N, C-alpha and C positions, 0 to 999 in steps of 0.2 A: 904286795904283790904288785908288779908294774902292770900297765895296761896291756901292753905286749905279751906277757907272760898268762895274764888272764885271758886274752884272746887265744892263745894257743891252748890252753888247757879246756876252754869251750869248745874249740874245734875237735879236740882230740875226744872228751865225751860226746859231743854231737855225733861223730862217725862212730863212735863204740855203740851208742844206744839205738842210732839208725841201723846198723850192721845186724843187731839184734832183733830189731822190728822185721827187718826185711827177710830174714832166715826164719822168724817166726816163732823163734826163743821166748820174745814178749810178744805173745797173742793178742788178740781184739781183746779189749777191757782189762789188760795186765795193768796194774797199777803202779806207776813209777816211783817210787820213795826216794827223797833226795839223799837222806843220810848213808842207806846201803849203797848206793850207786857210789857216792863220793869216796867212800871207804874202801870198794873194790878197785876203783880207778886211782887210789890214792892222791885226792886233792879236795880241796873244800866244797861245800854245797854251791859257792856262788858260780863256778862254770857249769856246773851240772844244771843250774837253774837257767843259765842262759841259753846251755845247748836245749833243753826241754822247750823253753820260748819259741826258739827256731824251729823246733819239729812243730811245735803247735801251729805256726804259720805256716806250715807245710801243709797241715791237715793230717798228719801221722799222729798227732797228739792232741787229748781234750781235756780240757780241766772243767771239774765239777765242783760246784758248791759242796763244801764240808768233806769231799773225796779227797779231791787234788787231782793229780795228772793220770790219766789214763790212756793206753793206746787205744787209738779211736776204734771203734766197732765199725763193721763193714756196714754200708748204707745197704740195707736189705733189698729195698725196691731196685734202686739201681743196678745191684747184682742180679737179681732175677731178670731185669728187662734185658741187660747184656747178654745172659748165659742164652736166654730164649731166643734172641736175636742171632747170635753167633751160631747156635744150634742150626738155625735155618740156613744160614748163609754158608757155614762151614761145611755142612750136610751136601748142598748143592755143589760147593768146589770141589770137594772129594768126589763125588759122583762123576764129575766133569774130567777129574783128572785120572780116573781109574784106567780107562783105556789108553793113558801115556805114560803110567807106570810100568816100567820094563824090570826084568827080574832083579836088576841091580837094586833099582828103588826099594822093591819089597824086600829085598835082603837087609838093607839098609834100615828100613822099618822095624824089621823084625829083630834085627841086633839091638837097637834101641829098647824095645820092648823087652827084650831078653835080661838087658841091663836093669829096667826097671823091676823086673820080677826079683832079680837077685837084691835089690835094695829092701824087698819086703821084709825080711828076717830082721835085718837092721836098720831100721826106717830113718831115713832122713828125707824130711819133708821137702827140703829146698832143693836137693838133687833129684828128687823124685819128679818136681815140678817142672825143671828145666829139661829132664830127660822127655816129660810129657808133650811140652812144646816142640822138642825136635821131633819127636815121633809124628805129631799131626803135621806140622811143616811138609815132612816128606810127602804125606798125602794130598795136601792142597795147595802146594806151590805150582804144580804142572797145570794149574786149571787154566785153560785157554781164554777164559772171559776176564779182562782185566779190571774190568767194574765191580765184578762179583769178589774177586781177588782183593781188590782195594776194600772192599767192606770187611772181609775176612781179616785182613790186617787192622782196620779200624777197630773191631770186636777184640781182639787180642791185647791192643793198646789201651783199650779203656777199661779193658779187666784188670790189665796190671796197675793200672791208674787207681783203683779202689781195691788194691792189695789182697788179690783173689789168695786167700790162705786155706783152701778146702781141704787138702791132704794133710796141712797141719792139724786142721779142726777137726776134720774127720778122717782118720789115718785108715780106715776101714775101708772107706771107698776105694783105696789104692788097690786092693786085691781084685776087686770087681774090674776097675779100669783095665788092668793088665788083661784080663780075661776077654773084656770087650774089644780091646785094640786085637787081639787074636782074631777073634769072631770077624772083624772087618778087613782085616787082611786076606783071611780065608774067601771072604766073598768077591775081592777084588782078584784074586788068584784063579779063582773057578769062573771068572768073567759074569757075576751075577747081574740082573737087570739093574740098571742106573738107579732105579726108584728104590730098589731094596738096599743098595749101598747108601744112598741118601739117608734114608730112613735111620739105617743102623747107625751111621755118624751122629744124625740128630738127636737120636735116642739116647745116644752115650753121652753128649753134651747135657741134655737135660736130665739124664740121672745123676749126674754130678751137681747140678744145680739144686735138685730135689733133696740129695743127701745133705748138702751144706744147710740149706734152709731148714729143714729137719732139727739139725744139731743147733741152729740158733736158736729155734722155738724149745729147746728140751734141755740145754744146757745153762746151767747158771753161770754169772759171770766169774771168772777165777778169782780166787783169794788172794790176798796180798802175799806175795813171795812164791806163787804158783805161775808157771808157764803153762799156756794151752796146747 
């Protein structure tokens, strides 16, 4: 195999494995076995090994002695701190945004939440997560405090950086999330006190955090060949 061909196959393997990690088909702790992956891609193990080494350098894959390559587990402490902080700042931003959300914005948020509800029967965690981001963005983006809004954006970016896989790992949380979204929208429509809206948005974020951390403590690492 030429150097160019090997590089091309390595890039192909890298993109394929990374997409499956991003979509949570390969969840935290999933064991990446060279042979089966190479067979599925129709190539030798050499470019697959190169791709996995590249993913290791990015922090998405971890090598363990006598085990091999696994999808990196979520950093529990970093996740907990990020979600706690995001709950505080996003709750405050949502409360400040509430008086500025007109009927069109609330209708947009409700429509996104309806799309999330329709996914529940045939659950797609990646699509659900993207819709969840859209829903909350509608509610906090009008925040008139640019410093607070910057903190919210930083929290979401940090969460993405540690591969928030809550809905893939705890799909049951999705049902509660949709219900809580509807409750937050109802508070905003009814002109509830800012503190009540802030607490509802904050607790919504913290319940998601708690559900994910509880699952980390109770669920064993996926066996070889299983997706979490």
